[in-house]
N, C-alpha and C positions, 0 to 999 in steps of 0.2 A: 419760530411760530408766533402767531398773534398772542398778545398778552391778554389773558382773561383772568380777572382777579377772583379766584375761588380758593381761599386759603386751604391748605392741607390736602386739597384734591389734586393739585398740580404736582409734577415731579419735584422732589424736595429741593432741587437746585434752583428752582425759580423763587422769586421774591414774594413776600406777603405785602398787601397794601390796605385791606379792609378787614373788618371783623368777619368771623366765620358765620355761615348760615346755620340753620338748625341741624342738630346732630343726625336726625334721620335722613335728611336730604344730603348731608355731607357724605355719609357712607355710600349712597347711591352714586354721587358724583365721583368719588374716588374710584369706584369700580368702573364707571364709564370711561373716565380718563385713562385708566390702565388699559382698557380694551380699545382705545383709539376712537371713541365716539365723536361725531361732528359737533361743532360748537352750538348749533341750533338745538340739538338734543340735550346738551349740557344745560343750556339756558332754560329749556322747558323743565328740566328736572329741578333747577334752582327755584323756579317759581312755585314748585310744589303742586302743579295742576294734575300731573299723571305720574305714574311710575313706569317709565319705558323699560322694555326688556333689554338687558345688556347682551351684546353679541358674545359668542364663544371666544375665548382667548386665542390669539394667533401667535405661533412661534415665529418670531421675526428673524432670528438668526439661528442656523443649525448649530448644535453642540460642536461638531467637528470644525466648523468655520470659526467659532469663538475660540476654540483651543489654538487655532493657527494664528489668531490676531496677535500682534505685538502688545506687550503690556501697556505701553503708552496709549494705544488706541482702545484697548479693552477698558481702561480706566474711564474713558469718556462715555461708556454705555450708561444710559439713564437708569435711575433707581425709581421704582414705583412702590408706593405703600398704600395700604387701605386697611380699614377696620371699622368697628362700630363707632369708635370715637377717636378722632385724630386731632392732636393739639401740638403746638410747638412753634418754631420759628423757621421760615425758609432759609436755606443755605446754612443753617446752624444745627438744628436738631428737630426730631419729630418723636412724639410719644403716641403709641397706638394701643388702645384698650379694647379688648373683645374681638375675637376673630382677626387678630393682627396678621398682616401679610406683607412681606417685603420681597420684591423681585428685582434681580439684576443679572442680565445675561442668562446663563444656564443655572443660576442659583435661585431657589425659592425657599424662604423661611416663613413658617407659620407658627404662631404661639398665642397664648391667652393675653400676654402683655409683652410689649416690645418698646425699647428705646433705641433710636438710631441717631448717632452723632455723624453729621455730614463731613466735618473737617477730617475726622479720623477714619471715616468710612467704617464705623464700628457699630455693630448691632448687639444689644443685650436683650435676651428674651427669657421668659420664665413661664411656668405653668406647663401645659402640654405643648412641647416644642418639637417641630419637625423641620429637617433640612432635606431638600431634594437638590442635589448637584449633579446635573447631567445623568439622572437616573439612579444615582447612588443615594440611599435613604438613611437618615439618622433621626432617631426619636429619643428625647430625654426630657429633663426637667429644668435645666439651667444652662444657658448658652451665652458665651462672650466671644464674639467673632469679628475680625476685620474682614469684610465681605469680599472685596476683590482679591486681597492677598490670601484669603482663606486661612487665616492664622488666628488661633484662639483655642478654647476648650469647650467641652460639652460634658455635663455631669449626668450620671445615671443613664447612660446612653444604650440604645439598641440600634443596630446598623444592618443594612442589607446592600450587597453590591450587585449591580446590574449584570456584569459580565459573567459571573459564575453563579449567581443567585445564592452566594454564601451569606450567612448572617451570624450574629452573635450579640452578646451583651457585655457591658463593661461598666465599672464604677466611674470611669472618666476617659474621655477621648481628647487627646491633644492634637490639634491640627497644626502641622508645621508649615505647610504651604498647600497649594492646590493639588499636589500629587502625593504628599507624604503625611502620615499621621502615626501616632503611637496610642495604642489601646491598653489600658491598665486593668488588671484583674479581669482578664477577658476570656471569652469563649469564641469558638469559630467552628462552623459546620456548614455543609451544603444540604443537609436534610431539611425537607420542607415541613413546616410546622403543621401539626394536625389540629383538629377542632377541639379535641378533648383537653380539659384543663391539666390532666396528668401526663401530657405528651412529653416524651424525652427523645432526643435525637439518637439514631443508631450509632453514629460516631461523632465525636466532638473533641476539640483541642481545648484544654483548660491551661492557661498560661498566666504568669505574672505580668508579662508585657508581650504585645504583638506589634511589631513594626510593619506597617503597610506602605509599600512604595508602588503606587499605581503607574508611575512613569516607567519603571522596570518590570511591573507586573510580578512583584515578588513580595511575599510575606515572610516575616521571621519571628518565630515564637521562642520565647526564652522563659526558663524556669517553670515548666509545666509537664503535661502528660497527654498522650493520645489515648482516648477511651473508645472502646468498641463494645456496644451492648452493655454499657455500664462497667466494663472491666478494663482497667489500665493495661495496655498491651505494649506501649512504647514510651519510655521516659523521654522527655523533651528538655535536654539541657539547653541546646540551641539548635533549632532546625528551621530550614526555610522551605517554603512551598509556593507553587505558582498561583497567581491571581488570574491567569488566563492560560491560553495554549502556548504562549511564548516560551522559548528555551531560557534556561538560567543555569548559572554555575552553582555547584553545591553537592552535598552527599545525596545520592539516590537511596531509596529504601534497600535495606540489606536482603540478601537471599540466603535462606537456611534450608538445608535438605538432608535426607538420609539416603545413602547409597550402599548397596550390599557389598560393594568392593572397596570404595574409598572411605566409607564410614560417614561421620558427621561432616557436612560441608557448610562453610560460612563464607559468603562473598560480600564485600562492602564496596560498591562502585562509587567513584567520584566523577562527576560530570563537570567539564570545563568548557564553558561557552566562550571561546576565544574571541570570536567575531561573528557577525551574521552569516558569514560563509566559511567559518572554520570552527571545529569543535574537537574535543578529545575526551576520552573516558579511560580512567585508570582503575583497575579492579584488583585489589589484594584478595587472595583466596586462602582459606585454611581448611585442609582436609585431615581429619584425625588420623587416618591410616597412611596417608601418603606424605603429608608435610605442607609446606607453605609454597604458594605460587603467586604470580602477578600477571594480569592480562591488561593490555592496553590497545586502544584504537584511536587513530587520528584521521579526521575527514576534512576535505577541503573542496571548495567549489568556486571556480573562477569562470569568467565569460568564455575563455578559450581552453580551459583544462579543468579537470576534476579528478579525484581519486580518494583512495583509502589506504592507510598503512595500519597494520595490526601485528601484534606480537604477544606471545605467552611464554613465560619462563618459570620453571620449577628447578631450583638449585639441586635438589636431591629428592627423588621419588623413593620412599622407603620400601614400597612394594617391588619396584623394578630395580632398585639399588643403582640408579644412575640419574643424571640430570635429564630433564625433558624440556623441549622447547618447540615452538612453531612460529612462523611469521608469514605474512601475506602482504603483497604489494599490488595495488590496482591503480593504474593511471591511464587517463584518456585525454588527448589534446587534439585540437584542430586549429589550423592556421590557413588563412587565405593569403596567397601570394600572387604576384603578377604572373608567375609561371604555372599556377594552378593551385588546387586545394591539397593541403598536406595534413595527414592525420597520423598520430602516434598512439600506440596502445601497448600497455604493459600489464601482464597478469602472471605473478609469480607466487606460488604457494609451496611451502616446504615445512616438514616436521622432522623431529629428531630421530625417529625409529619406526619400524614396521608396526609396532603395537599401538601407536598413538591413536589411530582411528578407532580402535576397539576400546581403549581406556577412556577416551574423551569424545566419544561419538555424540554425546548430548550437548556439545559445545558449552562446557562448564562456564566459561567466561562469557557473560551475557553481552559484553560490548567488545570483547576481543575475539580471538579465534583466527583460524587460518584464512577464512574467507569472510569478508564483510558483506558479501551479497548473497552467498549460498550457504546452506547448512553443511556442516562437515560430516553429518551422519553417514557412516558406511562409505566414505569417499576414499577410495584406495588408489586412484590415479590423480596425482597432483601436477598441474601444468607449471611450466616455467616458459612463458611465451612473451615475445616482443615483436612488434610489427610496425612497419613504416609504410604508409600508403600515399600515393599521389594520383590525382585525377585532374584531367583537363580535357574538356570537351568529350571527344569520342574515345580517348585513350585513358587507361588506368594501369598503374604499376604498383605492386606490393612486394616488399621484402620483409621476411619474417623468419624467426627461429622458434623452435618448440622442443623443449627437453622435459621429459616426464620423470616424476618420482613415483615409483610403484611400490605400494605397501603390500607385502606378501603375507599370506596366511598359509601355514604348513598344511592345514586341513583343507584348504581350498585355494591352491595357487592359481595365479592368472598369468598369462603371457603379456608382458609389457608391450605397448605399441612402439613403433619406430620413432626415434627422434628425428626432427627435420632441422639440419644444421648446415646451411640455411635453406630457404625456399624463396625463389624469385618468380613472380607471375606477371604476365602482361596480357591485356585484353583490349581489343579494338572492336568497337561496335558502332558503326555510323548509322545515321538515319537511313530509312529506306531509299534505295537508289532509284534512278530513272527506270520506269517500267514496273515499280513496286517490288523489287527484289530486296530481301533481307539478307545482309551479309555480316558475318562476325568472324574474328580470328582470335585465338587465345594460345598462349605458350606458357610453359612451366618448366623450370629446372630445379630439382630438389636433391639434396644430399641426404640419404637415409642411413641412420646408424643405430644399432641396437647391440645389447649384450649377446654374444654368440652362443652363450649357454642355452638360450631359449630358442634359437633359430638354427636350422640346418642349411640356410642359404646365406650368401655373402652380403655384406653391406655394399652400397653402391650409389651412383649418381644416375638419376633418371631425367632425361629431357623429353618433353612432350609438347606437341603442337597439334592443333585441330582448327581447320577452316571449314566453314559451312556456308551454303547459299540456298535460299528457299524463296518461293514465290507463292504467297497466299492469294487464292482466288475466293473472294468473299461475295456472298449474295444474301438477300434477306432470308432465304429458305435453307441455306447451307453453306458449306465451305469445302475447298480442296486445297491442300498445301503439299506440294512436292518439295523435297529437301535432299541435298547431297552433302555429305560430310567426308572429309579426308583426314585420317588420323595418322600421325607419324610419331614413333617413340624410339629413343636411343638410350641404351644402358651402358654404364661403365662400372666394373666391379673391382673390389679390392682383393678378392680371391676368385679363382677360375670357377666356372660352372662345371656341371658333370661332364660336359663334352670338352672341357679344357679351355674354353673361350673366356676371355675377360671382357668381351663386348658383345652386345646383341642389339638388334634393331627390328622394328616392325612397322610396316606401312599398310594401311587398309582403308578402303573406301566403304561408305555406308549410304544406302539409298532408302528413303522412306517416303510414304505417301499417306497422308492423313486426310480423312474426309468425313463429312457428317451432314445430316439433314435435321431440320427443326420444323415439326408440325405443331400447330396450336388449334385448340378448340375450346369453346365454352362448355363447362360441365357443372353438374350439381351433385354433391355427395353429402349425405347426412344433413340435409336441410340447408347447406351453404353453397354459394356460387363460387366457382373457381375457374381459373384458366389452366387447362391441362395441356402439357407438351408431350410430344413423342420424339425422341432424339436418337435415331440410329447412328452408329459410328463404325467406320472400318479403318483399320490402320495396318499398313503393310510395311515390313522392314526387311532389308536384305543386306547382309555383310558376308563376304566370302570367308572361307575357312583359312586360318593360318595357325600352324602348330605353335602354341605358346606354353607348352608344358614345362620347358626348361626355365622360363622367365620367373624370377622371384615375385612374391606378392608382398608389397610394402604397405599399401593403404587401400586395398580393394576387398570388397565383400559383396555377396549376392544382395540384390535389391529385394526389399520386402514385396511380397505378391499382393498388390492392392490396386485400387482403381486409379491411383496416381502413377504407378510404375508400369502398369500393363500396356499403356500407350506410349512407351519409350523405346528407343532404338537399341539400348544395351541392357542386358540383364544384370550387369554388375555396376556397382558404384565404386569409383576410383579409376585409375588409368593403367593398371597392370594387366587387365583382361578385357578383351573385346569379343563378345559372344558372336559366334558364327550363326547368323540368323537367316532363315528363309521362312517367314511365318506371317500369318494374317490374324489380326485380332479383331473380333466382331463383338459388338456390344450394343445395348440399347438402354436408354434411361427415360423414364417418364416422371414428370414433376407436376405437382398441384400448387399453383400460385394464387395468392389472394389478389384479385384484379385491382383493388384500390391501392395497395401498398407494394405489390410485387414480392412480398415475403413468401418464403417457401413453407408450405404447410406439410408437404410429403414429398418423398423422393424414393424411387425404386429403380434398381439397375441390375443388369446382368452382363457379364463379359466372359469370353473364352478365347484362347489362342488355338489356332490351327497351324500345325508345324508340317512343312513340306519336306524337311530333311532333319536328320539328327543334329542336336547341338553337341558338338564334340569338345568345345572349349569349356572347361569347368575349373572349379577351384581344386587345389591339391587334395587328393583323397576322395573327391566326389566322382560319381559315375556319370557318363554321358547321358543326356536326356533323349530317349528314343520314342517316347509317347508322341503320337501324331496329334493327339487332342489333349490339351492341358486340363487342369482342374477348372471347374466352373466357379466364377466369382460372383456371389450374390450380395447385394447391399440394399439396405433400407434405412431411411431416416424419416421420422415423423415428428412434426412439431405442430400438432393440430391446434393447440392453444399455447399461449406463452407459458403456461404453467407446466405442461407436459412435454417431454421430449424422449425420443427413442432413436438409437443409432445401432445398427447391427451390420456385421459382415460375416459371410460364411464362405469358406473355401471347400467346395464339394468335389470329391473324386468319383467320377462316373464308374471307373473300373471296380472299385471296392464297394461303392454305394454308401460311403461314409464321409463324414466331414473331416478334413485334415486340420482345419483351424476354424474356430468359431468365436466371435466376440459379439456380445449383446449387452448394451448399456441402456439403462432407463433412468430418467431424471424427473422428479416432481418437485416444483418450487412454486407454491401458490402465493408466496409473499415473502417479505423480509424476515430473516431469521427462521425461515421454514424451508428446509430443503431435504429431500430424500434422494439417494442415488444407489443403484444396484447394478453390478456388472458381472457377467460370466465370461471367462476367458479360457479357451482350450486350444492347445497346440500339440500336434504329434510330431515325431521325428520325420523330417523331410530331407532326404538326400544328405544326411550328416551335417545339416546346416544349423539346426536349433535343437535344444534339449526339450523333451516333452514336459508339459505342465498343464494343470487344470485347476483353476482357482475361481473362487467367488469373492467379490469385493462389495461391501456394504458401507455406506457413509450417510450421516444424517446430522442435522441440527434442527431441533423442534421443541417448542414450549410444551412442557408436560401438562400445563393447565388446560390445553386443548383436549386432552384425553378425558377430562371430567367436565367439559362443557364451557369453561371460562375462556372463550376465544379472544375477546378483547379486540384491539386494533391490530390487524395483520400487517400494517405498513410500518410499524416501529416497535421497538422493544418497550415494554411498559413496566412500571415498578411493581415489586412484589410478585415476581413470576419465576418459576423454575424452568430451565431448559436442559434437555438431554442432547449430548453431542458425542460423536465418536466415528470410528472407522474400524471394520473388521475385515481382514484378509485371510481367507481360509483355503488351504491347499487340499483339494479332494484326493490328489494322488498320494500325499503324505498323511492325510487324515489328521491335520493339526492346524491350529491358527499360526500363521506366519507372523503377521503384525497385528497388534491390538492396541487401539486407543479408544477409551471410553471415559466419559466425564459428565459432570453436572455443572451447570451455571445457574446462579441465582442473582436476579437483578432487583434491587430495591430502588427507592427514589434517589438515594445518594451513595450507594455502594454496589459493587458487583463481586460476588464470590465464585471461585472456580476450584474444582478438584478434578484432576485428570490422572488416570492410570495409563501409563505408556509401556508397552513391551514391543521392542523392535528387534528383529533377527539381525545379529551381527556376523554370524558365520553359519555353516551347516549344522553345528551342534551347540552353539551358544547364542544367547539373547541378552539384551540389556533391559532391565525393568526399573522404572522410576515412578514415584508418586509425586505429582505436582500440585501444589496448593497456592492459591493467590487470593488476596483481598485487594480490590481496587476501590479507593475512596474517591468518589467523583469530586473533581475540583481540588484534590489534594495530591494523592500519589497512589502507587501500587506497592503492596507488601507481598512478596512471593516466597513460598517455601518450595525449594527445588528450583530448577530452571524455569524460565518464563513459559507458562503453558500456552499463552497466546500464540507464540511462534510455532509451537507444536501443532495447535489446532489449525492455524492458517496453512501450514505446510502440508498436512496430511488429510484434512477433511475437505472434500470437494464442495465448493460453494459456501464455505464458512464465512460469516461476517461477524466483525466485532460488534458487541452490543453497544448501542449509543453512537454508532459511527455516522449517523445521519442527523445528529442534533445540531440545529442551527443556532447562531448567535442571537441573543435577544435584542430587540430594538429598544431605544430609549423610550419610545412611546408606550411600551408595556408598563412603564412606571411614570407616565406623564402626570405632572401635577399642575 
């Protein structure tokens, strides 16, 4: 740049040549030069004719870019100083008195008095001193700092970090480098300071030293205590905590609880952040009545594969007088090859005994357990499955095995499903052929095996093939789709059937004709404009009768009677039964659509089957269907506003004049952390298919402060607010609560408290009851009493959201200096 001899107003690395102008003019010149004013303006200020207005400072280099600059380039960033009085020698030193300021890159230092040594890049400041480095603030009385290396000390300091808004005080801060510092006789909290002079944070760490590593986003406190509401609750010999949301290795907060069966429970998890794509958790557990156990979990994530490994082990359970264990393996892999796409899947879960699901249904080990993806609560069918899939173009092939572990209960035994050892499937589905025909072929061969104590039918091999061809005729006002299917099935048994045969076969065709119309009109309801549709539909299906009463049932069950299954060719799911059909399904649906967005505001539908012949193919023990007219299926869905929603289905029997099954669900969600849901479900015995039941289900999450008028912001959780949360499942038939979850949440500015009472039915006569307590310190960690209540609330309460789940990261400009 052009040399302009204005001593002390230039960057300190420029030379001095003449005496300084008057001090009042010098202060203005220093500010102008810092802001990049043109030389004409600087000359005008030097003459003292006017006092030009300095433009606002401009951030020349973003903090992120400065962090990425190499040290050699960063050292070349200019240093700007200004103040009421600036003296010194260019390229050697500068002394600033009154409103002293030094800027270099993302670092700004302000003080009453400051000395800057150019050669050592060293600033010494006293009085009211403030440092702003990339949004992190430090205030104190005495500073000695090498600016670029950010190495030095700060006495009687107060600090605030941008990322977490955490702050504290210390007698001394030692800056080791740009990322690391040591705070002595320190405090640390994320509670925001109030206006009153007597303000005290709700929670605070008081420690002899706190090591802060912002490169790893980890803080380590030594020789102190964690206080909550002025009460010490956790001694801090040495504890680490996060400075951001990044993962880190170390001890996680312990879990302490009381269980009516296991007694006092204490779990101390250790988290190991092995790599960005790998981690592990090891959790020793002490149960006063059962003994010692350990749980572990290992997770990995690669571009082509991922998975979780978990295991729990108890050498001796004093209550059961035996060792207890469980393990789980989940692995998924995908590979692109010249021969096609290959995928591998593995899901194995096993436990030591039939009582494991009952004793440890709460998943005691918070990071271990049988399943890393699903809760183990009341899970009595544990899979052992492996699959290999290949896909190329129009062809796909899969080879899989599946073996179940069934956890039996003497008061409520269940029939284990058949193992598939193995199953081979092939599917061919080309693009539509010439003339618009849709064609597909699929084949399956499976070996079924089960314990013969539970079945009166033999094990066997079933080979199945199905080919179909259809021709959709589409028009703007409707469609017609005729389709023909051919089913062929072959059985081979290890023991003979009742007729003495060891083999059986079945080949049947199916014809269907699906058709529908769509009418539209503009309509107006309740003051709103809508597009109303009227969609009649007719579906005819025909399959001839074939006696299948001697064939075993391996994987087949009746389809649920709903709007999705009523327009299908087969009344059964699976390949062991093909219903003999000669029926016509008639239905009509009307919808109200918002014309601007196409969103569905309301939907009403009705459908019924007309049967022209008896359905003689049934499940074992069920009677043939002789009614010429089926039950009427009624459905309604209303989403008049985004806040309200209703969904209902009624299966009405015209002969009896009563409903066979009714489901009505209502949802109200006016904003975040505000949701109410209610459902009524009733089902009667229908052809020995399902057990009767009648239940009411209620779920909610709602701020209690709304009840007395303090509504606040509905879009986010706010500090100092109570929330009620829960779910109640009541059986009208048994006249008792089946499952109960009720709790309270309290959110302050820097912590969240939860207390949850959970009672879940584990069998017909027994239930598990737990009391879950948790303190979540914002920006620090969670302390839980009992198992983690967050997992319980998210799993059981419809629409539940974690408090503070939408908090955004602060911008550096929120603390721009």
